[in-house]
N, C-alpha and C positions, 0 to 999 in steps of 0.2 A: 434940499437935503444937505445935511452937514457932511463935511469931508473927513471927519475923525475916523481913523482906522479903516479906511476904504478898502485896503487890500484884504483885510480879514473878512469884511462884509462881502467882497467879491468872491472869495474862496468859500464862504458859507453859502452863497447863492448857488455856486457850482455844485457843492455837496448836496444841497437839498434837491436840485434838479436831477442828480444821479440817484439819490437814495430815498427821495420822498420826504414827507413831513417828519420833523424831529424836534426834540426839546433843546433848549439852550444849553443844558449841561452836556448833552451828547455832542452838540456842535463844538463846544469848548474843548472836548477831548479829541474829536475826530478831525477837525479842520487843521490842516498842516500847510506849511509853505511847499513850494515846488520841490525843494531839496529834502523834504521829509521832516524838517525840524518844526517844532511848535512855534507859534507866534508869541514871543516873550514880551517885547516892548511894543509890538505893533498890534496886539490883540487884547481882548478883555481879560481881566484877571480872575473873574468869577462868573457864575451863571447869571446873576442879576445884571452885571455889566453887559453881558452878551445880549440879554433881552432888551436893555436900554438902547444898545446900538441898532438892533434889528427894528425896534419900534419906530425910530425916526426915518428909516429907509422905506420908501414907498414900494419897493419890490417885494416886501415881505408882509405877510398877514399872520395873525395868531388866532388860536381858538383854544378854549379850555376842554380838556379831555379827561375822562375818569380813568384812573389807573387802579389796579387792584394789587395789593401787596399782601405778604403773609409773614407772620412772626412765629417762630417755633420756640416754645418754652415748655410749659406744663402741657400744652396742647397747641394745636395750630389755630392761630387767630388771624382772620382775614380782615384787612382794612382797605378802604377805598379812599382815594384822595384825588384832587384835581391837579392837573399839570398843564402848563401852557405849551402848546405844540405849534411850531413855526412852519409855514409853508410859503411857496412862491405864488405871488399874485399872477393869475392867468391873464394874458393880454387878450382883450376882446377887440378884434379888428373888423 
């Protein structure tokens, strides 16, 4: 495992343990340092970067999940799209 941005990955691991599976975008917004500040230079700058960091760490696994969204204009239009959801690998002892 590479050691890039290990503090952010450790904080993401704790967040997923407490809150369950989540997307990289939500992790980027919600994972904070112990003093409540965001990881500026020590964390990823965008959701794709967060996914790349999680992908190389063996503690995390991903799966594609269908999400349903809606757009309101002339009428309500429902769309579905795939989102990569991250979770913690369960240890089998």
